[in-house]
N, C-alpha and C positions, 0 to 999 in steps of 0.2 A: 477174808479178811479187809480185801482192799476196796472196801463199796462204800467211801464217801460220796453221798450225793453232789452226782453233777450240775442236777439243775436245780438252776435255783428258786423256781416254786416251790420247786417238791422240800428243799432248805429248810424254805421258811415256814410249810407245818412242822418245822419239831423246833424251829427259831426264836418266832414270834408268839411273846407271848397273847399282849394287848393293846394297841394303839392310842394316841388321846390329839385332840386338838383343844385350843387355850385358845379363846380371844377377850379382849379386856377391853372395856368399852365406856366413858366418863359422859354422863349429862351436862350441856352447854349452860344450863340455867342454875349450877350447884357447883359449889366451891370442890374441888378436891378435897378426899374425905380424908385425910389428915386436919383439914381445915375446917372440917363440919362440925355444926352443932349436933346435939342430941336430936334435938325438933328435927332439922334438916336431914337425919340420918331415918327417924323413922318413917318421914314424910316419903323417902324416896323407898322403902321396902313398902310402908304401905301402898303406893300408886301402883311400884311395878306388879305385884299379889294384884292390886284393881284389876290391874290391863288383861292379866291371864285369864283370869276372870269373868272379864267382860269377854272376852275371845273365846271362851266356854275350854281355853286348858285343864284341865286335870293337872294337880300339882301337889308333892309332899315333900312335909318341913320334915329334914332330917332328924328334928330334936323329938318330933313328934313322934316319929316313925320312931325309935327308940325310949321313949319316957312313955309311949301307950302299950306298949311291951310288959306290963309292970312288975311281974317274980322274976320273971325273964326275956333274954329276949333269941325268938327265936329264929329269925328272919332276916336279913338287913339287904336290900335293891343292889346286884353287882356294881351299879353307875357309882355310886355310894362306897362298897367299899373298894372299888378304884382310886374314888376321889381322895377318900381317906389316906389309903396307904400312900399314893401321889406326894400328896399333898403335904401332907402329918397335922392334918388340921385337929383343932379341938370342933368337939359337939355342939352346934349352937343355932340360935331359929332363923340365921341367915343363908342357910343352907336349904336350896331347894329342889327339889328334883321336880321338871314337864315332864310328863309319862308322854305325849305322844312324839315327842325329839329326845328323847332319852339324853336330852341335856341338864344340866348340874348347874346349875345358874350358883354364885358366890357373890352376898349382896353386901357392903362397901367395907371391903375386906383393904385392901390395895387400892382398887378401885371403886366406882358404885359400883358396876356390872364386871364379874367373870363368869365367860361359857364355858362350860366344863364336858365336850362328849368323847366318850370311849365305844372303843370296839377291839372283837378279839379275832383281826381282820388290818390290812391294810389298805384296805378302802378310806382316804382321804378324805376321796371329792362325798363322799355319803355323809362323813361327819362335819363336814365343812358347810356340805347345803343343809342339813339339819340346825346349823346352828345361825348361818344366816338367815333361814327362814323364821325362826325367832326373832333374831336381830331385827330382819325388818317391822316383824309383828311392832315393834316396841320403836323403830320409829313415827311409827300414826302418831306416836303423841309425842316426842319430843327429838333434838336433835343430836346431834353427840359435838363432844369436843374437838374438833376437826379442822385441819388449814392444807391449804395448796402444796404451800411447800414440806410442811413436818407431817401431814397427814394425820393421825388419829392420836391425841395427845394425852397422854399422863403422867403423873406425877414423877413415876419408875421410866427410866431412859430408854431400860430394854423394851419397855412394852411402846414405846413412842412408835408410830411408823403406821403398818397394818397393823400392831396390836394381836399379833398370830403366831402363835407357835406350835409345832407339829413335833411329834414323840412317838416315840415309841420302843418298848423297855424288850432285847433283844435274848436269846442265849450263845454267846459267842467263845465258848472254850477256845477254842482256838487261838483267837486273840490274848487270854491271858496266860497261854501258853509264851508267848511273844514277849522278850525279850529287851525292846525297843519301843514294846504297847505305849507310853508315853509320848514320845517323837512322832510316831503314828495318829493316836491322835488330836494333836497341836495340827501335824497336816490336814487330817477333815477339817480340823477347827478355822482353819487360813478359808478352806472353802465352804463354810459356811453351817459346818454340821460341826456341832457337840456331841462327845461321846465320853459318858463319866459313870463310874460304877454305880448298879443300883441299889435304893435304903430302904427300907423299911422299915417303921419306928429308930432311925438312927441308927441301923446297922447294915454294913455292906456286905452283900453273899458274893460269892465266889460265881465267874460266868455269868454270872446278869447284868447286861453294862442298858442304858437308859441312853437313844439317839436323838437327836432334836436338832432342828433347826434354825443358827442363832441369825439370819438374816430377817430387818425390818423392814430395811430400805433395798431402792432401786429394781425394785421386781415389784411383780402382780402377785396375787394371790393362788391364780389358777397357775401362773409360773414355780412359786415356791413350794405346792402342794406338787407338779408331777418335778420339781428338781431334786424335791427331796425322795421320793419315792424312789428315784431313777440312783437317788447315794445309799439308799438301805439296800436295794440289789447289788449294786460297787460293795458295800460290807459283807454283804453274803457269803458273793464271790471269792470273797476274801478270807471269809473266813472257814469256808471250805477248805482252800487254799492250803492255809496256817494250821487247821486241825489235822489234817493228813499226810503233812509233814512231821509235826510232833506224836501221834502214833506209829511211822513207820518207826522212831527214835524208840520208843517204848509199848512195843506189839504188847505183851505179857505183862505187863503192868496194869495194862488200858482195861483189859481183858475178864482182868482179877476186880479190878476193882465194880466195874457193871455187873459182874454175876453176883458179885459178894451187895451189892446195891437193891439187883434185882430182888432176890434172896429175902431179904428186910424186909423190903417192902410189901413181901407178897407174905411173910410168915409174921410178922413184927407184931407184936399184941395193943403196944400201945410206940403213938410217935407224936415228938416234942417237933415242936413248928422246923425250927433247924434244921433236925434232922432230915424232916420231911425235901424243906430248900434242896438240901445236897445231895442227897440219892436222887430225884428228882431230876435233880441235874449230872448224873451220873447214866440212870437210864435216857436221856436225851441225845447225852454222845453215844451210848450203846446202838439204839433208833438210827443217829446219823452216821454210824460206821459200819451198819450191816452186822453187829453181834444180837441184836436183838430186832423183831418186827411187832408190829402194828397187825390183830388178829383181825380187828375188824372195820373200818374206816368208817361205817356210819356211828359210832360208837366215840370216834376220837377226835375230842377238842383242847386242848392244850389249854384255852383263853379258858374257857370254863372249867377247867381244872382250877385254874392257878387263882378267878375270882370266888371258886369256893375255899380253895385253904385261906387266904386273908380274908375273907369274915369270916369262916372258921376262929381265924385267930383275934379275931375283930371281937368277934361275939364272945371268947372265952373273955375277952378284959370288961365287957360292958358287965357279964355279969359274974364276974371275979372268982368266977371257975375253971377245973381243968378239961380242958375238949381233948385230950390228948384223944377217948373212945373216936370222938365222931371226927377226929383229925385221918384217924385209920378209917372208918369207913368211906371217909372220899378217896382215900389212896387204894382201898382194896377193888374200889370200884373202877375205877384207874388199870390201877397194874394186873387183873384180872382180863384186860385188852390185851397184853402183852408178852407176847411168849419169848425164847431164844431162838436163835435160827435154824437152830437143829432140831427143833419139837415137830 
């Protein structure tokens, strides 16, 4: 049973739910958003959409995507789902998805443009390339606020400099078991990484955390991405060690919780969102410890599962309906590909 994964790449498969890059920019011919008139905001919005159209870049508006499905919202793009989950935003016309680059644009919120790109892997360079390619297209039409001393300018000090934030959502039950995890998180913070509990709609969920970069000065974009990836590897290595320590002290309890969760997810006819996240966490622990196994790796995609769960939750709220049965079907597909190690 002592089979906690020793390989960071393998551990990542069971630990990394999704990654995000956020880039903020402000156009130098306009005041910052808080000082803009309605006409100026409308002008920025219209200009950005016009640039997308001129460059034959298909885009969709989140507000339209939801409202066009008049009687019942039946689907929501995973980029929008992760964006709404991460940022806890309300739906409005300012949220735009540029399809070619899988990039969400948030226009005239805290900054003129906020770019968001998501992935179910830790391919930060690919995410960054998607955003910067789109950024360069916009730069053909206007300049962004920037100085040699301070870099890109923003009304928010944390967005000034590179204007770049990298983050990833991780499953870290080993960290949860640590009595001194706040001190550990503070140590990571001093090294340029912020770790905090993952929230959805204002509620924290046990064992899930967001790790983010908190550096914006004194480092290049490429160096920041490289440094962040190394930091994530360090976090996962430490998680592996701490989970093994905790397991060795609580073997019987661990196995019982894991197998109970496996049974519930296999046979429950309805599942609430909160239950799903709790039992899914236990299944991931079982996979890390070797209590459970994946039957067919080609069908295993933790990021897509998580996105589907979040999308379903959002759809139930848009439609004001109970989507527990749909939640059950999502989990059924996932759990049918998981088996006990002795099966």
